[in-house]
N, C-alpha and C positions, 0 to 999 in steps of 0.2 A: 760346130762340123757337117759335114754335108752327107748322107748317107745314100746309098745304090738305090735305085726307082724299086729292083725284085723288092730288098728291104720294105720300102714306103707303100708298093704293092700287099705285100704280107701283113702290112700296119693296119694300111685302109681296110681290109677285107677282114680283118680280127675285131677293128674296133666295129667294121656294118653287125656282126655277128652280136658283140656284147650289147650292142644297142637293140638291136631286133630279134632276135635270139629266145628262146622260151628254155626254161629251166636247169638242164644243166648243162647244158648246151649254152645257154646266158652265161653261165657259172662259171664252166671253160675258159670260156672267151676273154672274160672280163679279169680273169690270172693272168694270161696268156699276153694280154695287154698290158696289164701292171706289170710284166714281168720286164717285156718291149720296153719299157718307158722306163723302169728302171735300168736297165744293160744299155739305151740309147737314149741320154737324155737329150732333151730338144725332139722327137721325133714324133711328138704330135704336133707338136707347131710347123715340124718342115712340113707335114703330113697336110696339115691343112692351108699353106701359105700355095705348094703344091696344085692344089684342087681348087682355093679360093683367089690366090692372090697374085696370080701372073699375066692376072688379065691384062696389065699395062704394056707390056713386053712390044706387042707391034705398032702401038700408037707411034705417031709420029713425033721427031724432036718439038718441045714446045717450042715458039720464038720468044728474046727476052722482055716482048709486052702480054703474051701471054702469061710469063714466070710471073712478072711482075702482079697480074691481075688474081695470078690463083695464091700470090702469097698477101696479100691483100685478104679477099676473100676468106682464104684460112685464119688468116685473125681475128678479122670481124666474128666468122661462127664461133673461135676459141671463148672468142671474149662475150658471144652470149649464151655459150654453152659453161663458163663458169657462172656468170651471171644467174642465169635459170638453176645450176644447182645450189649455188648461197643461199636461194632464196625458197629451198625444199626446208620445210621445219620438217618436226616429228611425225608428223602423220603424213608426211609427201615422201620422206625418204621411208618408214615403214608399209607405206603402198607398194613401191616401188619394191622392196625387197620382199611382198607378198604375189605381187604381177607377174617378176622376172627371175625369183631362186624358186625353181622347184623340187619338193622335198620327197622323193620316191621312198616310203620305207616297204622293206621286204625281208619277207624267209627266204635263206640261202638255204641249197639242198645238204650241207653240215651243220643242218639245224639251229644256226645263227638267225640271229635276228637283225637285219642292217639297214638304216638308214641314212642316205646319201643327197646331201643338197647340193642341186647343182643350176650353175653360174654359168653361163654364155662368157668366152673366152672375150669376145667387145665388148661387156655391160662389165664385167671384172677389171678391163682397164683403162673405163670410162669411169669409173665409182673411183679406182685409186688416185686416177689425175683429178678431178675436178669434188668432191665429198671431204669435208672440214675433219677436222678429226672428232670431233662431235656426232657429228653426223656419221660415218666411215663407225662407231661404236653404238649409235643407234641402229642403223644398215645391221649389225652381225648380231647383237639384242634379240633385235626383230626375226631374223634365222634361227636363231640358238630358241628362240620360246616358239616358235611352224617345228622345230624338230622334238622339244619335250612336249608337246603338243601331240606328235605323231607317236611315240612312246608312251605316253601318256594316256591314249586310246587303245592302246595294242594291251594296256595292262586290263582291259574292260572289255575287249574282245573275247565271245566265247565261242568262237568256229573250232 
């Protein structure tokens, strides 16, 4: 479904506030953002594509030779990426989870403790496509371990 620009503008403003706001302002923006995402399925993706994904619209149509070359290079790049992901062992998957997953613990205004694991959409799509089931399990275990560490640290924090 395609949403109106006015709704996407509102979503973008709320999303920016939920990422950059402070305290209650941020919490309210996060709640509104979650409500918009629940009421309008796919709005986050559509807003993202509107900002980042339409850069090719003004490009000239490729020639048949260019299309063939693009297909060859895309196939080669896909093969190389699949090979590199297949070479990731446990340490590599754990390192990837550590570098690209942001763990955000925080106390909410409602006196609840929240831990968020943020994974960029492009990385999640890549992981879904290229990791084996065993590597996916290792990745999730590493993220879970980091969440557990964050929660455990909160038990010992006396501030």
